[in-house]
C-alpha positions as CSV (number, residue, x, y, z in Angstrom):
1,M,9.2,-5.3,22.4
2,T,12.5,-6.5,21.2
3,V,12.3,-10.0,19.6
4,L,15.4,-10.1,17.5
5,A,16.8,-13.3,18.2
6,E,18.9,-13.3,15.1
7,P,22.4,-11.6,15.3
8,R,22.5,-8.3,13.7
9,I,24.7,-8.0,10.8
10,G,24.5,-4.3,10.5
11,E,21.8,-1.9,9.7
12,A,20.2,-0.4,6.5
13,V,19.5,3.5,6.4
14,L,16.3,4.6,4.6
15,L,17.3,8.1,3.8
16,D,14.8,10.8,3.7
17,Y,12.0,8.4,5.0
18,P,8.7,10.4,4.7
19,I,7.1,10.5,8.2
20,R,3.6,11.2,6.9
21,L,3.5,8.3,4.4
22,G,5.4,6.0,7.0
23,T,2.5,6.7,9.5
24,Q,-0.1,6.0,6.9
25,Q,1.8,2.8,6.0
26,S,2.0,1.8,9.5
27,D,-1.8,2.4,10.0
28,R,-2.6,0.2,7.0
29,F,-0.3,-2.5,8.1
30,A,-2.2,-2.5,11.6
31,D,-5.5,-2.6,9.6
32,I,-4.4,-5.5,7.4
33,V,-3.1,-7.4,10.4
34,R,-6.4,-7.0,12.2
35,E,-8.3,-8.2,9.2
36,L,-6.2,-11.2,8.6
37,E,-6.5,-12.2,12.1
38,L,-10.3,-12.2,11.7
39,I,-9.8,-14.3,8.4
40,A,-7.5,-16.8,10.3
41,L,-10.2,-17.1,13.0
42,A,-12.8,-17.8,10.3
43,A,-10.6,-20.3,8.7
44,E,-10.3,-22.2,12.1
45,T,-14.2,-22.7,12.0
46,D,-14.1,-23.7,8.3
47,S,-16.4,-20.8,7.6
48,L,-13.9,-19.1,5.3
49,P,-14.6,-19.4,1.4
50,P,-11.8,-21.3,-0.3
51,A,-11.0,-18.4,-2.6
52,R,-9.8,-16.4,0.7
53,R,-7.7,-19.3,2.3
54,H,-4.5,-18.0,0.8
55,L,-4.7,-14.9,2.9
56,V,-4.3,-16.9,5.9
57,E,-0.8,-17.8,4.7
58,S,-0.1,-14.2,3.9
59,S,-1.0,-13.3,7.4
60,H,1.6,-15.6,8.8
61,R,4.3,-14.1,6.6
62,I,3.6,-10.4,7.4
63,A,2.9,-10.8,11.2
64,S,5.9,-12.8,12.5
65,P,7.4,-11.8,15.7
66,Y,10.5,-10.5,13.8
67,I,8.5,-8.3,11.5
68,R,6.4,-6.9,14.4
69,S,9.5,-6.3,16.4
70,V,11.2,-4.3,13.6
71,F,8.1,-2.3,12.9
72,H,7.8,-1.3,16.4
73,Q,11.5,-0.1,16.3
74,L,10.8,1.9,13.2
75,W,7.6,3.4,14.8
76,Q,9.4,4.5,17.6
77,Q,12.0,6.4,15.5
78,R,9.1,7.9,13.5
79,V,7.3,9.1,16.7
80,V,10.4,10.9,17.8
81,A,11.1,12.4,14.4
82,H,7.2,13.7,14.3
83,S,7.4,15.0,17.9
84,D,10.5,17.0,17.0
85,G,8.5,18.5,14.0
86,L,10.4,16.6,11.2
87,D,8.7,15.6,7.9
88,R,11.4,13.0,7.0
89,I,14.0,11.0,8.8
90,D,17.1,8.8,8.1
91,L,15.2,5.5,9.2
92,R,17.7,2.9,10.7
93,Y,16.6,-0.7,9.9
94,P,18.5,-3.6,11.9
95,L,19.8,-6.3,9.5
96,I,19.9,-9.8,10.1
97,P,21.2,-12.8,8.0
98,Q,17.7,-13.5,6.7
99,T,16.7,-10.0,6.0
100,P,16.7,-10.4,2.1
101,T,14.5,-13.5,2.4
102,L,12.2,-11.9,4.8
103,A,12.0,-8.7,3.1
104,K,11.0,-10.6,-0.4
105,A,8.5,-12.9,1.4
106,W,7.0,-9.8,3.1
107,K,6.8,-7.8,-0.1
108,N,5.3,-10.8,-1.9
109,A,2.7,-11.2,0.8
110,M,1.8,-7.6,0.6
111,D,1.5,-7.6,-3.0
112,E,-1.0,-10.7,-2.5
113,I,-2.9,-8.6,0.0
114,D,-3.2,-5.5,-2.3
115,D,-4.3,-7.8,-5.0
116,A,-7.1,-9.4,-2.8
117,C,-8.2,-5.7,-1.7
118,E,-8.4,-4.7,-5.4
119,R,-10.6,-7.9,-6.1
120,G,-12.8,-7.0,-3.1
121,E,-11.8,-10.2,-1.2
122,M,-11.0,-8.0,1.8
123,L,-12.9,-5.0,3.6
124,L,-9.9,-2.7,3.2
125,L,-9.7,-0.4,0.2
126,P,-7.0,-0.9,-2.3
127,V,-3.6,0.4,-1.4
128,A,-2.7,4.2,-2.3
129,P,-0.1,4.3,-5.2
130,E,2.3,6.4,-3.0
131,L,2.1,3.7,-0.2
132,R,2.9,1.0,-2.6
133,R,5.8,3.1,-4.0
134,L,6.9,3.7,-0.6
135,R,7.0,-0.2,0.4
136,E,8.7,-1.1,-3.1
137,W,11.4,1.5,-2.3
138,Q,11.9,0.2,1.3
139,V,12.3,-3.4,0.1
140,D,14.5,-2.3,-2.7
141,E,16.8,-0.3,-0.3
142,L,17.1,-3.3,2.2
143,L,18.1,-5.6,-0.6
144,R,20.5,-3.0,-2.2
145,Q,22.1,-2.3,1.1
146,C,22.2,-6.1,2.0
147,E,24.4,-6.3,-1.0
148,G,26.7,-3.4,0.3
149,K,25.3,-0.8,-2.0
150,A,25.1,2.8,-0.6
151,P,21.6,4.0,0.6
152,T,19.5,6.3,-1.9
153,P,16.9,8.9,-0.6
154,W,13.3,8.4,-0.9
155,P,12.4,9.9,-4.3
156,G,8.8,10.6,-3.9
157,P,6.6,13.0,-2.0
158,W,6.8,13.6,1.8
């Protein structure tokens, strides 16, 4: 599943990326995409309450072919690390010219989804604090490394 139509401009490295938390984050992302697909279906039939329509836009921002392709590549790296018995890995993330814009949009959409979960607008429970910290660190690292700064390791729990 490689859908990277944009030219790569390099790669970011997420140092000491925690495999267990990354797997939990990936599972949560799959649950979010599944629920947002159901919300989008409801929107097509006009049976969606107006207060939840903003979630349809969020679904488009987090489930683009590029985002899904990158997540699949990251998942493959985590699977290999897990099968090798590792609890962390230096995860390699492909960079394209739009990475900063896409990373910010993805983070904003995920924050909106977290807020919706906290308000009870979605079936999912609110995000665990350590998963939110992992996401914030990932986005910060991508943005920092796009600016040419050196990678910093994950500072949280494994």
